[in-house]
Z-matrix of the N, CA and C atoms (Angstrom, degrees):
N
C 1 1.451
C 2 1.537 1 111.30
N 3 1.326 2 115.83 1 -17.07
C 4 1.465 3 119.42 2 -176.52
C 5 1.533 4 113.37 3 -56.50
N 6 1.358 5 118.57 4 -40.45
C 7 1.466 6 117.55 5 179.94
C 8 1.529 7 113.44 6 -60.93
N 9 1.305 8 116.98 7 -19.34
C 10 1.463 9 121.85 8 -179.49
C 11 1.523 10 112.41 9 -99.44
N 12 1.319 11 116.62 10 6.90
C 13 1.459 12 120.41 11 178.75
C 14 1.517 13 114.06 12 76.84
N 15 1.332 14 116.03 13 19.55
C 16 1.457 15 120.54 14 -179.18
C 17 1.526 16 108.81 15 -108.85
N 18 1.312 17 115.60 16 128.22
C 19 1.453 18 121.67 17 177.13
C 20 1.520 19 108.53 18 -110.02
N 21 1.320 20 116.01 19 138.66
C 22 1.457 21 121.04 20 -177.71
C 23 1.522 22 109.68 21 -116.95
N 24 1.319 23 115.72 22 138.92
C 25 1.454 24 121.01 23 175.14
C 26 1.528 25 108.59 24 -142.82
N 27 1.304 26 116.16 25 157.98
C 28 1.464 27 121.25 26 176.17
C 29 1.522 28 108.13 27 -111.91
N 30 1.311 29 115.77 28 137.68
C 31 1.462 30 121.31 29 176.77
C 32 1.523 31 107.55 30 -114.84
N 33 1.326 32 115.74 31 123.90
C 34 1.463 33 122.09 32 177.44
C 35 1.527 34 106.89 33 -101.70
N 36 1.332 35 116.92 34 98.20
C 37 1.449 36 119.26 35 -170.76
C 38 1.524 37 115.82 36 -77.23
N 39 1.315 38 118.17 37 -20.21
C 40 1.457 39 118.33 38 -177.18
C 41 1.515 40 110.90 39 71.44
N 42 1.312 41 116.76 40 -151.02
C 43 1.462 42 121.75 41 -175.90
C 44 1.522 43 110.85 42 -85.23
N 45 1.332 44 114.61 43 127.63
C 46 1.454 45 121.47 44 178.29
C 47 1.519 46 107.60 45 -126.36
N 48 1.304 47 116.67 46 130.20
C 49 1.467 48 122.28 47 -177.77
C 50 1.530 49 109.54 48 -76.26
N 51 1.331 50 115.83 49 98.35
C 52 1.462 51 121.21 50 178.61
C 53 1.527 52 109.09 51 -129.11
N 54 1.307 53 115.95 52 -179.36
C 55 1.457 54 121.74 53 177.50
C 56 1.533 55 111.94 54 -77.00
N 57 1.324 56 117.55 55 -7.62
C 58 1.467 57 120.57 56 -179.55
C 59 1.524 58 111.44 57 -59.08
N 60 1.316 59 116.45 58 -37.36
C 61 1.469 60 119.80 59 -177.70
C 62 1.523 61 110.73 60 -60.30
N 63 1.319 62 116.58 61 -49.67
C 64 1.466 63 120.13 62 -178.59
C 65 1.530 64 111.48 63 -69.03
N 66 1.330 65 117.23 64 -29.82
C 67 1.462 66 120.86 65 -176.13
C 68 1.532 67 112.83 66 -85.44
N 69 1.302 68 117.97 67 -9.30
C 70 1.462 69 121.43 68 -176.63
C 71 1.525 70 110.86 69 -61.25
N 72 1.313 71 115.93 70 132.01
C 73 1.460 72 120.90 71 174.24
C 74 1.523 73 107.08 72 -92.24
N 75 1.321 74 115.93 73 125.76
C 76 1.461 75 120.46 74 -174.96
C 77 1.519 76 110.53 75 -116.54
N 78 1.307 77 114.32 76 149.70
C 79 1.453 78 121.00 77 173.05
C 80 1.519 79 107.16 78 -134.70
N 81 1.294 80 115.82 79 125.96
C 82 1.456 81 120.27 80 179.32
C 83 1.521 82 111.04 81 -108.20
N 84 1.326 83 114.94 82 27.72
C 85 1.464 84 119.98 83 177.43
C 86 1.529 85 108.21 84 -58.84
N 87 1.309 86 116.01 85 126.85
C 88 1.460 87 120.73 86 -179.90
C 89 1.508 88 114.35 87 88.10
N 90 1.334 89 116.80 88 -0.47
C 91 1.464 90 119.87 89 -178.88
C 92 1.523 91 111.57 90 -60.27
N 93 1.326 92 116.71 91 -30.63
C 94 1.461 93 119.81 92 179.22
C 95 1.528 94 111.16 93 -64.26
N 96 1.318 95 117.04 94 -33.19
C 97 1.468 96 121.21 95 178.44
C 98 1.532 97 109.98 96 -63.14
N 99 1.318 98 115.99 97 -34.73
C 100 1.467 99 121.48 98 -178.82
C 101 1.522 100 112.22 99 -97.43
N 102 1.319 101 116.55 100 17.04
C 103 1.465 102 122.82 101 176.45
C 104 1.529 103 112.80 102 56.06
N 105 1.331 104 116.73 103 39.40
C 106 1.462 105 121.16 104 176.21
C 107 1.518 106 115.03 105 83.11
N 108 1.310 107 117.94 106 4.25
C 109 1.469 108 121.40 107 -175.93
C 110 1.532 109 112.03 108 -63.10
N 111 1.336 110 117.45 109 -36.72
C 112 1.470 111 119.93 110 -179.70
C 113 1.528 112 109.44 111 -62.10
N 114 1.320 113 116.58 112 -50.02
C 115 1.467 114 120.84 113 -179.71
C 116 1.518 115 112.26 114 -60.36
N 117 1.332 116 116.82 115 -43.39
C 118 1.470 117 120.16 116 179.36
C 119 1.529 118 111.06 117 -65.86
N 120 1.321 119 116.71 118 -39.67
C 121 1.470 120 119.96 119 -179.80
C 122 1.525 121 110.92 120 -64.95
N 123 1.328 122 116.55 121 -46.86
C 124 1.464 123 120.48 122 179.96
C 125 1.528 124 109.84 123 -63.40
N 126 1.321 125 117.96 124 -41.89
C 127 1.471 126 121.14 125 178.84
C 128 1.531 127 110.42 126 -61.00
N 129 1.311 128 117.45 127 -41.34
C 130 1.469 129 121.09 128 178.00
C 131 1.515 130 111.89 129 -63.97
N 132 1.321 131 116.33 130 -43.10
C 133 1.464 132 119.79 131 178.24
C 134 1.519 133 111.16 132 -64.37
N 135 1.326 134 116.12 133 -40.11
C 136 1.462 135 119.21 134 179.08
C 137 1.527 136 111.82 135 -65.68
N 138 1.328 137 117.25 136 -38.84
C 139 1.484 138 119.78 137 176.14
C 140 1.528 139 109.63 138 -59.88
N 141 1.336 140 116.51 139 -44.42
C 142 1.460 141 119.88 140 179.59
C 143 1.525 142 111.40 141 -63.49
N 144 1.327 143 116.43 142 -40.96
C 145 1.464 144 119.91 143 178.88
C 146 1.525 145 110.89 144 -63.46
N 147 1.324 146 116.91 145 -43.92
C 148 1.467 147 120.37 146 -178.50
C 149 1.530 148 111.81 147 -64.78
N 150 1.334 149 116.55 148 -29.51
C 151 1.469 150 121.06 149 178.52
C 152 1.525 151 111.47 150 -90.21
N 153 1.319 152 117.09 151 -1.20
C 154 1.459 153 121.27 152 -175.76
C 155 1.512 154 113.19 153 -65.21
N 156 1.316 155 114.03 154 174.15
C 157 1.461 156 119.91 155 -179.72
C 158 1.522 157 110.26 156 -69.45
N 159 1.302 158 115.42 157 162.51
C 160 1.463 159 120.08 158 179.89
C 161 1.529 160 109.22 159 -73.05
N 162 1.323 161 117.17 160 151.05
C 163 1.466 162 119.95 161 176.56
C 164 1.530 163 111.63 162 -59.69
N 165 1.326 164 116.09 163 -32.79
C 166 1.463 165 119.62 164 179.74
C 167 1.522 166 111.10 165 -63.90
N 168 1.334 167 116.19 166 -44.08
C 169 1.464 168 120.35 167 -179.91
C 170 1.531 169 110.30 168 -64.52
N 171 1.328 170 116.38 169 -42.65
C 172 1.459 171 120.13 170 178.39
C 173 1.527 172 110.25 171 -63.44
N 174 1.325 173 116.59 172 -42.65
C 175 1.457 174 121.08 173 178.89
C 176 1.517 175 112.62 174 -61.74
N 177 1.331 176 116.37 175 -40.71
C 178 1.466 177 120.40 176 177.74
C 179 1.526 178 110.77 177 -61.78
N 180 1.321 179 115.86 178 -42.75
C 181 1.464 180 120.34 179 -179.81
C 182 1.534 181 110.65 180 -64.70
N 183 1.332 182 116.66 181 -44.46
C 184 1.460 183 120.73 182 -179.80
C 185 1.530 184 110.67 183 -65.34
N 186 1.327 185 117.29 184 -40.51
C 187 1.469 186 120.96 185 178.01
C 188 1.526 187 110.43 186 -62.15
N 189 1.321 188 116.18 187 -40.79
C 190 1.465 189 120.77 188 178.77
C 191 1.533 190 110.39 189 -59.86
N 192 1.314 191 116.39 190 -42.14
C 193 1.468 192 120.84 191 178.21
C 194 1.532 193 110.16 192 -66.66
N 195 1.327 194 116.31 193 -44.83
C 196 1.466 195 120.85 194 -177.19
C 197 1.522 196 112.40 195 -61.72
N 198 1.327 197 117.14 196 -27.76
C 199 1.457 198 120.82 197 -178.03
C 200 1.531 199 113.55 198 -87.28
N 201 1.334 200 117.36 199 -4.08
C 202 1.459 201 120.45 200 178.98
C 203 1.524 202 110.69 201 -72.96
N 204 1.325 203 115.35 202 148.53
C 205 1.462 204 120.44 203 175.88
C 206 1.528 205 111.48 204 -79.34
N 207 1.316 206 115.65 205 -30.82
C 208 1.458 207 121.03 206 -178.73
C 209 1.525 208 107.87 207 -132.38
N 210 1.335 209 116.89 208 125.19
C 211 1.455 210 120.55 209 -176.59
C 212 1.521 211 111.12 210 -122.09
N 213 1.336 212 114.63 211 157.36
C 214 1.461 213 121.23 212 172.96
C 215 1.523 214 107.70 213 -80.55
N 216 1.329 215 116.85 214 164.02
C 217 1.470 216 119.05 215 179.72
C 218 1.531 217 113.30 216 -65.87
N 219 1.340 218 117.58 217 -32.78
C 220 1.463 219 120.84 218 -175.61
C 221 1.524 220 110.03 219 -140.82
N 222 1.333 221 115.42 220 139.43
C 223 1.463 222 122.66 221 173.70
C 224 1.523 223 108.51 222 -127.32
N 225 1.304 224 115.56 223 139.63
C 226 1.463 225 121.42 224 172.64
C 227 1.524 226 107.25 225 -114.77
N 228 1.322 227 116.08 226 143.14
C 229 1.458 228 120.45 227 -178.91
C 230 1.524 229 109.25 228 -101.66
N 231 1.310 230 116.69 229 130.63
C 232 1.462 231 121.94 230 176.56
C 233 1.520 232 111.88 231 90.63
N 234 1.315 233 115.26 232 149.74
C 235 1.464 234 121.73 233 -175.67
C 236 1.522 235 112.46 234 -57.84
N 237 1.331 236 116.81 235 -47.08
C 238 1.469 237 120.64 236 -176.98
C 239 1.514 238 111.29 237 -59.23
N 240 1.326 239 116.77 238 -44.50
C 241 1.458 240 119.84 239 -177.86
C 242 1.518 241 112.17 240 -75.16
N 243 1.320 242 117.40 241 -30.90
C 244 1.470 243 119.49 242 174.03
C 245 1.521 244 109.54 243 -65.13
N 246 1.327 245 116.53 244 -42.28
C 247 1.460 246 120.81 245 177.35
C 248 1.523 247 110.57 246 -62.53
N 249 1.316 248 117.21 247 -44.60
C 250 1.459 249 121.50 248 179.16
C 251 1.525 250 110.70 249 -61.65
N 252 1.328 251 117.65 250 -39.96
C 253 1.466 252 121.19 251 178.53
C 254 1.524 253 110.97 252 -61.96
N 255 1.331 254 116.61 253 -40.47
C 256 1.470 255 120.52 254 177.68
C 257 1.524 256 110.15 255 -65.68
N 258 1.329 257 116.81 256 -44.39
C 259 1.470 258 120.43 257 179.26
C 260 1.523 259 111.35 258 -61.67
N 261 1.334 260 116.86 259 -36.13
C 262 1.465 261 120.70 260 179.11
C 263 1.527 262 111.58 261 -65.53
N 264 1.317 263 116.92 262 -28.87
C 265 1.466 264 120.28 263 177.40
C 266 1.525 265 111.26 264 -77.28
N 267 1.320 266 116.18 265 -30.34
C 268 1.462 267 121.03 266 -174.05
C 269 1.519 268 112.76 267 -86.89
N 270 1.324 269 116.81 268 -46.37
C 271 1.463 270 121.08 269 -171.44
C 272 1.525 271 112.42 270 -94.36
N 273 1.324 272 115.82 271 153.12
C 274 1.469 273 119.39 272 175.01
C 275 1.528 274 110.70 273 -69.24
N 276 1.322 275 116.27 274 164.01
C 277 1.464 276 120.81 275 -175.80
C 278 1.528 277 112.84 276 -59.10
N 279 1.324 278 118.47 277 -31.22
C 280 1.467 279 119.85 278 179.49
C 281 1.528 280 111.10 279 -62.83
N 282 1.319 281 117.44 280 -38.53
C 283 1.471 282 121.11 281 178.93
C 284 1.522 283 109.72 282 -71.53
N 285 1.335 284 117.47 283 -41.75
C 286 1.472 285 120.65 284 177.77
C 287 1.519 286 110.06 285 -60.76
N 288 1.328 287 116.99 286 -43.48
C 289 1.464 288 120.05 287 179.16
C 290 1.519 289 111.08 288 -63.32
N 291 1.317 290 117.47 289 -37.95
C 292 1.461 291 120.99 290 178.23
C 293 1.532 292 110.25 291 -63.42
N 294 1.333 293 116.77 292 -43.23
C 295 1.471 294 121.05 293 -179.53
C 296 1.527 295 110.09 294 -61.89
N 297 1.323 296 116.88 295 -49.41
C 298 1.472 297 120.29 296 -180.00
C 299 1.522 298 109.85 297 -63.62
N 300 1.320 299 116.86 298 -41.20
C 301 1.464 300 120.72 299 177.90
C 302 1.508 301 112.66 300 -61.11
N 303 1.320 302 116.31 301 -38.14
C 304 1.462 303 119.66 302 179.75
C 305 1.531 304 111.28 303 -69.08
N 306 1.333 305 116.49 304 -25.48
C 307 1.457 306 120.21 305 178.68
C 308 1.524 307 112.63 306 -80.88
N 309 1.325 308 116.44 307 -40.23
C 310 1.467 309 119.30 308 -169.66
C 311 1.523 310 115.54 309 -121.79
N 312 1.295 311 119.21 310 -18.14
C 313 1.471 312 119.69 311 -174.39
C 314 1.516 313 111.43 312 -106.60
N 315 1.315 314 116.00 313 50.55
C 316 1.470 315 121.44 314 -176.69
C 317 1.509 316 110.28 315 -81.79
């Protein structure tokens, strides 16, 4: 896209406190097979979403990036996600999967 004057970047927003969490339609079919892991994982993700940053704050950050003349390929919003992005560059996928699993697949 560069020859056309278009720059592309990815923004990893992380958890944002929106109405999506409450509006999510869930199905725990088969949760018994996984000993309740699906329900616990979804509950953990929802807690993180509810504690997430405000949509306004995320929007301000994204607008700031969009207005830059020169951007990096990827941006993460918030300290936790910036740290996770750095860890993803450093560690192999098996370690990243273990970290995510320890957070949500209890």
